[in-house]
Each structure stands twice: as C-alpha cells, then as structure tokens.
N, C-alpha and C positions, 0 to 999 in steps of 0.2 A: 478905334483909337488904340495905338500900341501900348501895351503894358510895359514892354521892355524894348529898348532901342540898342541895336548893335553899334558899338563904337570901337575905335582903335584901342581903348583901354582894355578890351577883352582879348586882344590878339596875343597869342602865345608864341607865334612864329613857327608853329608846327601845322602845316597846311591841312592835313587830314583832321586834326582835332579842331582847328579853327573853323573849318567847313562844317563839322558836326555841331559845334557850339552855335554857329549861325543858324543852322537848321532847327536846333532846340529853341532858340529865341523866336524864330518864325512860328514854330508849332505852339509855343506858349501864347503868342499873340493871336494865333488862329483860334485857340481854345477860348481866350478872353473875348474875342469878337463874337464867337458863337454864344457864349454866356450872355453878353450884353444884348445880342439880337434876339434872345429868347428862343433860340432854335430848339427844336424838339429833342427830347432825351436821346432818341436813337441816333440823331445826327451828332449831337454833342458827344455821345458815347463813342462813336467811331473816331472822332478827333482825339478823345482821351485815350482810347486804345492805341492809336497810332503814336501818340506822344510817349506812352508807357513803353511800347515796343521799341521805339527809336532810342529812348533813354537807356534801355537795357543793352542794345547794340552798341551805343556809344561807350558805355561803361566797360563793356567787354573789350572794345578796341583799346581804350586806355590801359586796361589791366594786362592785355597782351603785350603792349609796348613796355610796361613795367617789368614783366617777366623776361622779355627778350633782352632788356638792357640792364637788369639787376637793380632796379630802383629800390633803395633801402627803406623808403617810407611807404612802400606799396601796401603793407598790411593795414596801416592806419587809413590810407586813402580808400582802400577797398571797403573798409568798415563804414566810411561815410557813404559810399555808393550803396552798400547793403541796407543801411538804415533808411535812405530815401526810397529804395525799391520797396522795402517793407511798408513804409508809410503810404506810398502811392498805391500799392497793391491792396491795402486795406480800404483806402478810399474808393478804389475802382470796384471792389467787391460790394461795398455799401451802395455805390452809385447804381450798379447793375441790379441790385436788389430793391431799388427804390427807397433806400433808407437815407440817402444823402443826395444833395444837389451841389452843383458848382456854385461857389460863392466868391465874393470879392476877397474874403479872408483866405480861401484856398489859393486863389490866383496870386495874391500877394505873397503867400508862403512859397509857391513855386518860383516866382520871380526872385524873391529874396534869397532862396536857397541857391538857385543857379548863379545869381550875381555873386554871392559870397563864396561859392565853391570855385568859380572860375578865377575870381580876383584873389582868393586865398590859397586853397590847396593846389589848384591847377597851376597858378603862377609859380609855386614852389618847385614843381617837377619840370617845368619847361626848360630851364637852363641845363639841367641834367640830361634830359632826353636829347636836346639839341647838341650837347657835347658828344653824344653817342651817335650822332648822324641822323637822328629823326628830324625830318623836315616836313 
C-alpha cells in the first residue's frame, strides 16, 4: 500500500527535479512496503541506505541549480535540506546500531516532510529556475 502517491500537484515543470521527486516518492513507498512486510533489518537497511543516498544526491542537484542561476533563497532552502539530512543520518545510525526500528511515525514524518517541502519550498523556486531556462 502506497504511503505517498505522485500526482500532478507535485510537478514543478523542471524535468530533472520532477523525475528525482518521483523517485523519492517510489523509494519512500518501497521503504513503507518493507516495513509493513516485516522484512529483515538488513533488507530494510539497504532500502533506507538507498533512500538516504538518493536524497543527498537530489539535494545536491537542486543546490547546484541554485548556485548556477543565483537563486536568492538558496541559503534558507539549503538549511532545510541540511536539517533533514541530519535527522535522517541520526536515525540511520540508530537503526544500524539496533537502537531504532522503522515505525509508522517515521514513515509519516518522511512523507509529510517530502510533501510539505515539494509543495512549499520547491514550488517557490520553480518559477525562478524556469525563468532562467531550467527545464
């Protein structure tokens, strides 16, 4: 059962970012499915590692576009990225040490964060980047 469904409301109109956002939604759903299926920690850990790695790659892509085009809100936006990376890294460390498990609360946090980030902060930069030729 999908935790998050990709719809047109998430489309920014910047192909590279929309494709990456779709992949993040798929990965969150894959992690949710693994949790619900009770997959072993090593399998779930691999999915979590992939999600964390892909998130870092995605954030770097956005931040590169900000720098290239001179997006004035880039510092605040990057701070949002940094905060999530820190929170997820802490959870990942605890998970690998056996001190934490995936939970519905964590999955809801990830879904809500991504939903709010795309519809809030990302929707703010989309017109600017598109005006600079980012497609």
